[in-house]
C-alpha positions in Angstrom: 6.9 188.7 57.5 4.8 189.9 54.7 5.5 188.7 51.2 7.1 192.1 50.2 9.8 191.6 52.8 10.6 188.1 51.4 10.8 189.5 47.9 13.2 192.2 49.0 15.4 189.6 50.7 15.4 187.4 47.6 16.7 190.3 45.6 19.6 190.7 48.0 20.5 187.0 47.7 21.1 187.4 44.0 24.2 189.5 44.5 25.6 188.3 47.9 28.7 186.3 48.5 27.3 183.1 50.1 29.3 180.2 51.7 29.4 176.9 49.9 28.2 173.7 51.5 31.6 172.6 53.0 32.2 176.1 54.5 28.7 176.2 55.9 29.1 172.8 57.6 32.2 174.0 59.3 30.4 177.0 60.8 27.6 175.0 62.3 28.1 173.8 65.9 26.6 170.6 67.1 24.1 171.6 69.8 21.2 169.9 71.6 18.5 172.5 71.8 16.7 173.6 74.9 13.1 172.2 74.7 10.3 174.4 76.0 6.6 173.4 76.1 3.9 176.0 76.1 0.2 175.2 76.8 -2.8 177.1 75.5 -3.2 180.0 77.9 -6.7 180.9 76.8 -5.5 183.7 74.6 -2.6 182.3 72.7 -3.1 178.7 71.5 0.6 177.8 71.4 1.2 174.2 70.2 0.0 171.1 72.1 2.3 168.8 70.1 5.5 170.6 69.3 7.8 172.5 71.7 9.8 175.6 71.1 13.5 174.8 70.4 16.3 177.1 71.5 19.7 176.4 69.9 22.5 178.2 71.8 25.5 179.3 69.8 24.4 177.1 66.9 26.2 179.1 64.2 29.8 180.5 64.3 29.4 184.0 62.9 32.9 185.2 63.7 34.3 185.2 60.2 35.1 188.1 58.0 34.5 186.2 54.8 30.7 186.4 55.0 28.1 188.7 56.6 26.4 187.0 59.6 22.9 187.4 58.1 24.1 185.7 54.9 25.5 182.7 56.8 22.3 182.2 58.8 20.1 182.7 55.7 22.2 180.3 53.6 22.0 177.7 56.4 18.3 177.8 56.7 17.9 177.7 52.9 20.2 174.7 52.5 18.1 172.8 55.0 14.8 173.5 53.2 13.6 176.5 55.2 13.1 179.3 52.8 10.9 182.4 52.1 13.3 184.2 54.4 13.3 187.8 55.7 15.8 189.9 57.7 14.6 192.4 60.3 13.7 192.7 63.9 10.8 190.9 65.7 7.4 192.6 66.1 6.9 194.1 69.5 3.3 192.9 69.8 2.1 189.3 70.6 1.4 187.4 67.4 1.6 183.8 66.1 1.3 181.9 62.9 -1.5 179.3 62.6 -0.6 177.7 59.4 3.2 177.4 59.4 6.2 177.0 61.7 8.9 179.6 61.9 12.7 179.7 62.6 14.5 182.8 63.7 18.3 183.0 63.7 20.0 185.9 65.5 22.6 187.4 63.1 23.6 190.4 65.1 23.1 191.9 68.5 21.1 190.7 71.5 17.4 190.7 72.6 14.8 189.4 75.0 11.9 187.7 73.2 8.7 186.6 74.9 7.6 183.2 73.8 4.3 181.5 74.6 2.3 184.7 75.1 2.1 187.0 78.1 1.9 184.0 80.4 4.9 182.3 78.7 8.5 183.1 79.4 11.2 185.5 78.2 14.1 184.0 76.3 17.4 186.0 76.0 19.2 185.5 72.7 22.4 186.7 71.1 24.1 186.4 67.7 24.5 182.7 66.8 21.4 181.6 68.6 18.4 180.0 66.8 14.8 179.8 67.9 12.4 177.4 66.3 8.7 178.3 66.9 6.1 175.7 66.1 2.8 177.0 64.6 0.6 178.7 67.2 3.5 179.9 69.4 2.9 183.5 70.6 6.0 185.7 70.4 7.0 189.3 70.7 10.1 191.5 71.2 10.6 192.8 74.7 13.8 194.7 74.2 16.9 194.6 71.9 20.3 196.1 71.2 20.4 198.7 68.5 22.1 196.4 66.1 19.7 193.5 66.6 19.0 191.6 63.4 17.1 188.4 62.9 16.9 186.1 59.9 13.5 184.4 59.7 12.4 181.5 57.5 9.8 178.8 57.0 9.6 175.1 56.0 8.4 174.2 52.5 5.0 173.2 53.6 2.6 175.8 55.0 1.1 179.2 54.4 2.3 182.4 56.1 -0.3 184.1 58.2 -0.3 186.4 61.2 -2.8 186.1 64.1 -3.3 188.9 66.6 -7.0 189.1 67.2 -8.6 186.8 69.9 -11.7 186.5 67.7 -9.6 184.4 65.2 -8.7 182.0 67.9 -11.3 179.2 67.4 -10.4 178.8 63.7 -6.7 179.3 64.4 -6.7 176.4 66.8 -8.1 174.1 64.1 -5.5 175.3 61.6 -2.6 174.8 64.1 -3.7 171.1 64.6 -3.3 170.5 60.8 0.3 171.8 60.5 2.6 168.9 60.0 6.1 168.3 61.3 8.7 169.7 58.9 10.9 167.2 57.0 14.1 168.8 58.1 15.7 170.7 61.0 16.6 174.2 60.0 20.0 174.1 61.7 21.2 170.5 61.1 19.0 169.2 58.3 17.5 165.7 57.8 19.1 164.2 60.9 18.5 167.2 63.3 17.2 167.2 66.9 13.9 168.7 65.8 12.8 165.5 64.2 13.2 163.6 67.5 11.8 166.5 69.7 8.7 167.0 67.6 7.1 163.5 67.9 3.6 164.9 67.7 2.5 163.8 71.2 0.5 166.3 73.3 2.5 167.9 76.0 1.7 167.1 79.7 3.7 170.0 81.1 
């Protein structure tokens, strides 16, 4: 999301009631993510080294003490994924060529297309988390009226938004330079992402 959305979200954080570390740990469920590899389809580069990760029911949001979006936002921030935003997902195909992105569903349900128009549609609901490596095409297909996502990014990398096929040659070069993050946005330093993202080209 643009920097203005991140600034707006930062202002909210200053006055919110946020869970402490112990409470947060109790709300996180141990899950092995679904791993999905997407190849370059000639339009959307996707990522040849790192797969998309889908964590089902990763966060228990059924508590009245904290707003669901606050729990997800705090979780990502505690694991080193910041510059967060809260909104829906764009309904046009786009990708980020210089940074990875995590999206946690705080409210509602949706169907999100990953990997470009030749990729696949992933159904998500509150508590699910999607980790999209740099280059992964994504767009919203449909969503419930209350659908709300918390998005965030690892410490290293620069936010950009690619939609034009004329950008593709340069974008492919930038994607290749984006390093594996130091932490998993859901579990932290020992999370499944660090094992799943070994940096080897996909053969699928």
